[in-house]
N, C-alpha and C positions, 0 to 999 in steps of 0.2 A: 467700512462702517456704515450703517444704516443712516440715512438723512434724518429720520426722527429722533435717533439718539444724538446726533449732532445738535439738533435743535434744542433739545432738553438741556445739553450742557450750556448752551448759550442763552438760556430763558427767552428764546425767540418767540415773536408773535407771527402767525401767519398772516400775510397781506392778500395773497392770491395762491390758488393751487395747494390747498392743504389736504385734498383727497387721498392721494396715495403717495405716502412719505416712506415707503418700505424699500427704497432703492439704494444701492451702495454708492457711496463717495469714497474715493480712495486719495483724491488730491484736492488741494484747495488754492486759490489764487486771492491775493488781497492787494487792490490797488484802486486808486482813483483816477489813473491815467489808463484809458481803455485800450491805447496802442501797446501798453505791456501786456495786457491780456491776449491781443491779437498776435503778438510776437512770440508766444510760448505756446507749448501744446496744451490746450485748454478743453479737449472734448471729455465731458462727463464730470467737469469740476463743480464744486461749490465757489462761486465767486463772491467775495466780500468787499464791499465798497461803500463809501460815503456819498458817492454820486447818484443823485436821484432823478437823472434826466432820462428822457427817452432813449438817448443815445447809448445808455447802459443796457436797455433791454436789446437794442439792435446789434451791439456788440456781443452780447450774451448768445443771441441765436446765431451769428456768423460763426462764433468761435465753438459752438456746440455745448455751451455751458448748461449743467442740469438744473441749477437753482441760483438764485441771487439772495444774499443776506445783507441788508443794509445795517451798517453799524451806528454807535451812537443814538441810537433810538430814532432814526431819521425814517420818515414815510413819504413817498413820492406823492405827486399831485395824481388826481383822479385819471387824467389822460395817460399817464404812465402806467398806472394799475391796469386801465383797459387794453393798453398795448401789450403788456404781459399775459393778460388773459387771452387775447387773440393769439399770442405767440405761444400759449400753454406752457409758459415759464414760471415755476412758482417762484413767489417773493416772500421774504420774511424779514423782520426786523428785530436786533437785537439792541439792549441798552447799553452794552459793553463797547468799549473803544476799539479800533481796528487792533491795536497792540495787545489787549487783553484777550480778544477773540482768537487772534492767532496762537497766543500762547497756550490758551485752553485747549484748542484744538491739537497743537502739537504735543501736548502733554497726553493726549489719549491715542497718539499714534499716526495721525494724519501727517501727510507730507505736503510741500509746496509743489509747484507746477513741474519741477524737474524731477521729482520723486525722491529727493535726497532727504535725509533727516539730519 
């Protein structure tokens, strides 16, 4: 599914990198523990988290994450936004909780990191 479709479904606001949103996302990961993301196959995923620190950006780049979505309307500090811009990592924010965001994406056919439904 195209990232732009996912963002519409979650009523997400772009924070960085809203130029090209026409790429496919097939799996999603949702965690506030970055070690969980590093421990699973994460290349090309959408990462959903409430953790707005620069560690999220670092983890996303190491794991090959395609985009990060902050849940519960969270917005990171300017230095985190700058780190994401430098890493060319698109960031977004949704007003929905992690639970609701995951449910909405599962309902439209996306899977978790292991690819199972």
